[in-house]
N, CA and C atoms as a LAMMPS dump frame, in Angstrom:
ITEM: TIMESTEP
0
ITEM: NUMBER OF ATOMS
255
ITEM: BOX BOUNDS ff ff ff
-5.0000000000000000e+02 5.0000000000000000e+02
-5.0000000000000000e+02 5.0000000000000000e+02
-5.0000000000000000e+02 5.0000000000000000e+02
ITEM: ATOMS id mol type element x y z
1 1 1 N -4.607 16.584 -9.331
2 1 2 C -5.138 15.913 -8.373
3 1 3 C -4.543 14.464 -8.141
4 2 1 N -4.244 13.913 -9.444
5 2 2 C -3.705 12.55 -9.505
6 2 3 C -2.411 12.543 -9.07
7 3 1 N -1.449 13.655 -9.302
8 3 2 C -0.14 13.608 -9.017
9 3 3 C -0.217 13.753 -7.4
10 4 1 N -0.957 14.637 -6.891
11 4 2 C -0.99 14.609 -5.213
12 4 3 C -1.37 13.476 -4.594
13 5 1 N -2.277 12.646 -5.331
14 5 2 C -2.746 11.424 -4.59
15 5 3 C -1.501 10.294 -4.642
16 6 1 N -0.773 10.481 -5.844
17 6 2 C 0.296 9.551 -6.037
18 6 3 C 1.342 10.002 -4.89
19 7 1 N 1.697 11.127 -4.617
20 7 2 C 2.578 11.544 -3.666
21 7 3 C 2.267 11.12 -2.347
22 8 1 N 0.907 11.407 -2.068
23 8 2 C 0.524 10.956 -0.797
24 8 3 C 0.523 9.587 -0.58
25 9 1 N 0.115 8.864 -1.462
26 9 2 C 0.18 7.462 -1.311
27 9 3 C 1.475 6.879 -1.156
28 10 1 N 2.521 7.424 -1.889
29 10 2 C 3.837 6.876 -1.724
30 10 3 C 4.376 7.386 -0.219
31 11 1 N 3.977 8.527 0.224
32 11 2 C 4.352 8.817 1.571
33 11 3 C 3.758 7.997 2.595
34 12 1 N 2.494 7.628 2.389
35 12 2 C 1.774 6.532 3.126
36 12 3 C 2.456 5.388 3.428
37 13 1 N 2.897 4.59 2.089
38 13 2 C 3.585 3.33 1.942
39 13 3 C 4.947 3.397 2.609
40 14 1 N 5.659 4.4 2.394
41 14 2 C 7.057 4.468 2.696
42 14 3 C 6.861 4.769 4.379
43 15 1 N 6.088 5.421 4.829
44 15 2 C 5.868 5.711 6.323
45 15 3 C 5.523 4.343 7.072
46 16 1 N 4.653 3.665 6.452
47 16 2 C 4.201 2.361 7.05
48 16 3 C 5.417 1.266 6.817
49 17 1 N 6.16 1.497 5.836
50 17 2 C 7.316 0.554 5.766
51 17 3 C 8.367 0.743 6.835
52 18 1 N 8.527 2.173 7.132
53 18 2 C 9.591 2.408 8.175
54 18 3 C 9.065 2.124 9.482
55 19 1 N 7.831 2.284 9.669
56 19 2 C 7.244 2.222 11.151
57 19 3 C 7.023 0.535 11.339
58 20 1 N 6.761 -0.092 10.315
59 20 2 C 6.547 -1.544 10.425
60 20 3 C 7.939 -2.228 10.618
61 21 1 N 9.14 -1.598 10.365
62 21 2 C 10.326 -2.238 10.853
63 21 3 C 10.859 -2.96 9.456
64 22 1 N 10.533 -2.446 8.292
65 22 2 C 11.285 -3.163 7.192
66 22 3 C 12.745 -2.544 7.026
67 23 1 N 13.283 -3.386 6.305
68 23 2 C 14.736 -3.085 6.078
69 23 3 C 14.998 -1.938 5.296
70 24 1 N 16.023 -1.192 5.685
71 24 2 C 16.347 0.199 5.245
72 24 3 C 16.532 0.148 3.58
73 25 1 N 17.332 -0.922 3.149
74 25 2 C 17.521 -1.03 1.817
75 25 3 C 16.136 -1.097 0.916
76 26 1 N 15.368 -1.947 1.374
77 26 2 C 13.906 -1.909 0.631
78 26 3 C 13.153 -0.554 0.714
79 27 1 N 13.152 0.22 1.727
80 27 2 C 12.581 1.457 1.973
81 27 3 C 13.278 2.537 0.949
82 28 1 N 14.472 2.413 0.9
83 28 2 C 15.205 3.281 0.116
84 28 3 C 14.97 3.06 -1.307
85 29 1 N 14.849 1.969 -1.919
86 29 2 C 14.602 1.633 -3.167
87 29 3 C 13.359 1.876 -3.477
88 30 1 N 12.244 2.185 -2.584
89 30 2 C 10.996 2.63 -3.026
90 30 3 C 9.762 1.4 -3.029
91 31 1 N 10.392 0.351 -2.626
92 31 2 C 9.491 -0.887 -2.777
93 31 3 C 8.156 -0.808 -2.016
94 32 1 N 8.254 -0.064 -0.936
95 32 2 C 7.012 0.106 0.122
96 32 3 C 6.004 1.069 -0.47
97 33 1 N 6.436 1.942 -1.372
98 33 2 C 5.515 2.981 -1.918
99 33 3 C 4.988 2.573 -3.321
100 34 1 N 5.548 1.453 -4.018
101 34 2 C 5.031 1.355 -5.198
102 34 3 C 3.588 0.735 -5.428
103 35 1 N 3.268 -0.252 -4.59
104 35 2 C 1.95 -0.617 -4.689
105 35 3 C 0.817 0.337 -4.191
106 36 1 N 1.071 1.013 -2.999
107 36 2 C 0.081 2.082 -2.611
108 36 3 C -0.032 3.211 -3.644
109 37 1 N 0.965 3.613 -4.466
110 37 2 C 0.736 4.503 -5.542
111 37 3 C -0.095 3.92 -6.819
112 38 1 N 0.166 2.856 -7.061
113 38 2 C -0.765 2.045 -7.902
114 38 3 C -2.244 1.983 -7.584
115 39 1 N -2.129 1.716 -6.344
116 39 2 C -3.826 1.683 -5.76
117 39 3 C -4.494 3.058 -5.642
118 40 1 N -3.621 4.013 -5.202
119 40 2 C -4.29 5.439 -5.241
120 40 3 C -4.604 5.971 -6.533
121 41 1 N -3.693 5.761 -7.535
122 41 2 C -3.9 6.081 -8.919
123 41 3 C -5.332 5.595 -9.472
124 42 1 N -5.243 4.185 -9.354
125 42 2 C -6.351 3.451 -9.917
126 42 3 C -7.699 3.692 -9.238
127 43 1 N -7.654 3.905 -7.954
128 43 2 C -9.032 4.333 -7.319
129 43 3 C -9.278 5.724 -7.637
130 44 1 N -8.297 6.558 -7.794
131 44 2 C -8.625 8.051 -8.065
132 44 3 C -9.208 8.107 -9.248
133 45 1 N -9 7.352 -10.358
134 45 2 C -9.297 7.23 -11.786
135 45 3 C -10.845 6.747 -11.82
136 46 1 N -11.057 5.649 -11.026
137 46 2 C -12.238 4.857 -11.303
138 46 3 C -13.398 5.409 -10.112
139 47 1 N -13.032 6.123 -9.042
140 47 2 C -13.96 6.556 -8.198
141 47 3 C -14.597 7.8 -8.477
142 48 1 N -15.864 8.042 -8.439
143 48 2 C -16.424 9.366 -8.865
144 48 3 C -16.968 9.957 -7.404
145 49 1 N -17.234 11.175 -7.252
146 49 2 C -17.72 11.718 -6.16
147 49 3 C -16.708 12.671 -5.377
148 50 1 N -17.252 13.399 -4.428
149 50 2 C -16.385 14.239 -3.757
150 50 3 C -15.39 13.626 -2.784
151 51 1 N -15.524 12.436 -2.319
152 51 2 C -14.689 11.771 -1.222
153 51 3 C -13.955 10.589 -1.998
154 52 1 N -13.863 10.371 -3.153
155 52 2 C -13.036 9.354 -3.788
156 52 3 C -11.658 9.493 -3.535
157 53 1 N -11.095 10.731 -3.437
158 53 2 C -9.536 10.879 -3.073
159 53 3 C -9.443 10.377 -1.624
160 54 1 N -10.379 10.487 -0.709
161 54 2 C -10.126 10 0.635
162 54 3 C -10.11 8.539 0.695
163 55 1 N -11.002 7.939 -0.133
164 55 2 C -11.049 6.276 -0.168
165 55 3 C -9.875 5.981 -0.915
166 56 1 N -9.401 6.563 -1.733
167 56 2 C -8.058 6.331 -2.346
168 56 3 C -6.745 6.168 -1.489
169 57 1 N -6.87 7.081 -0.673
170 57 2 C -5.678 7.263 0.164
171 57 3 C -5.84 6.122 1.433
172 58 1 N -6.921 5.911 1.729
173 58 2 C -7.2 4.73 2.785
174 58 3 C -6.878 3.429 2.152
175 59 1 N -7.303 3.323 0.951
176 59 2 C -7.09 1.999 0.343
177 59 3 C -5.523 1.863 0.063
178 60 1 N -5.022 3.035 -0.207
179 60 2 C -3.516 2.843 -0.453
180 60 3 C -2.702 2.439 0.87
181 61 1 N -3.191 2.983 1.954
182 61 2 C -2.725 2.559 3.375
183 61 3 C -2.834 1.272 3.702
184 62 1 N -4.033 0.706 3.294
185 62 2 C -4.235 -0.733 3.573
186 62 3 C -3.436 -1.618 2.586
187 63 1 N -3.303 -1.112 1.335
188 63 2 C -2.296 -1.855 0.606
189 63 3 C -0.952 -1.888 0.983
190 64 1 N -0.523 -0.76 1.64
191 64 2 C 0.921 -0.868 2.223
192 64 3 C 0.941 -2.018 3.252
193 65 1 N -0.098 -1.871 4.309
194 65 2 C -0.23 -2.743 5.244
195 65 3 C -0.226 -4.232 4.911
196 66 1 N -1.002 -4.445 3.995
197 66 2 C -0.997 -6.062 3.367
198 66 3 C 0.28 -6.42 2.697
199 67 1 N 0.887 -5.49 1.956
200 67 2 C 2.21 -5.7 1.59
201 67 3 C 3.47 -5.896 2.469
202 68 1 N 3.146 -5.225 3.66
203 68 2 C 4.236 -5.321 4.789
204 68 3 C 3.786 -6.839 5.56
205 69 1 N 2.658 -7.032 5.69
206 69 2 C 2.392 -8.398 6.306
207 69 3 C 2.776 -9.586 5.365
208 70 1 N 2.465 -9.413 4.113
209 70 2 C 2.923 -10.652 3.233
210 70 3 C 4.496 -10.521 3.148
211 71 1 N 5.105 -9.535 3.12
212 71 2 C 6.669 -9.496 3.079
213 71 3 C 7.227 -10.128 4.046
214 72 1 N 6.654 -10.286 5.217
215 72 2 C 7.331 -11.045 6.307
216 72 3 C 7.604 -12.406 6.115
217 73 1 N 6.527 -13.118 5.792
218 73 2 C 6.473 -14.391 5.35
219 73 3 C 5.432 -14.982 4.458
220 74 1 N 5.83 -14.475 3.21
221 74 2 C 4.606 -14.669 1.96
222 74 3 C 4.134 -16.107 1.846
223 75 1 N 5.129 -17.156 2.085
224 75 2 C 4.532 -18.6 1.681
225 75 3 C 3.479 -18.987 2.66
226 76 1 N 3.986 -18.788 4.064
227 76 2 C 3.056 -19.15 5.26
228 76 3 C 1.734 -18.317 5.224
229 77 1 N 1.824 -17.022 5.01
230 77 2 C 0.508 -16.22 4.978
231 77 3 C -0.334 -16.736 3.9
232 78 1 N 0.205 -17.046 2.705
233 78 2 C -0.575 -17.382 1.687
234 78 3 C -1.223 -18.699 1.711
235 79 1 N -0.535 -19.57 2.488
236 79 2 C -1.118 -20.888 2.78
237 79 3 C -2.039 -20.963 3.901
238 80 1 N -1.935 -19.932 4.782
239 80 2 C -2.955 -19.782 5.824
240 80 3 C -4.086 -19.131 5.281
241 81 1 N -4.195 -18.331 4.277
242 81 2 C -5.333 -17.766 3.621
243 81 3 C -6.196 -18.934 2.858
244 82 1 N -5.333 -20.001 2.356
245 82 2 C -6.094 -20.801 1.554
246 82 3 C -6.602 -22.013 2.408
247 83 1 N -5.969 -22.204 3.7
248 83 2 C -6.213 -23.475 4.544
249 83 3 C -7.697 -23.376 4.828
250 84 1 N -8.301 -24.766 4.881
251 84 2 C -9.653 -24.768 5.324
252 84 3 C -9.616 -25.249 6.77
253 85 1 N -10.346 -24.714 7.598
254 85 2 C -10.192 -24.938 8.968
255 85 3 C -11.746 -25.41 9.389
């Protein structure tokens, strides 16, 4: 089960990287699949119940989206998160 979640998480991250317009070099190096795989594995190990694997895959996709957003301009995005309005 853990290997399947890791594979599907990597597929999610890579697909989101390609669809999101990431450069081909970083996609081929596997940079967009790394964080989702770690998230999928961690949540699969720590969540109990019959639907833990679905939550892990959704969280992996959200991690890939967050990494994609921060990769575009990490300094500005991080400063915007900290800004008090």
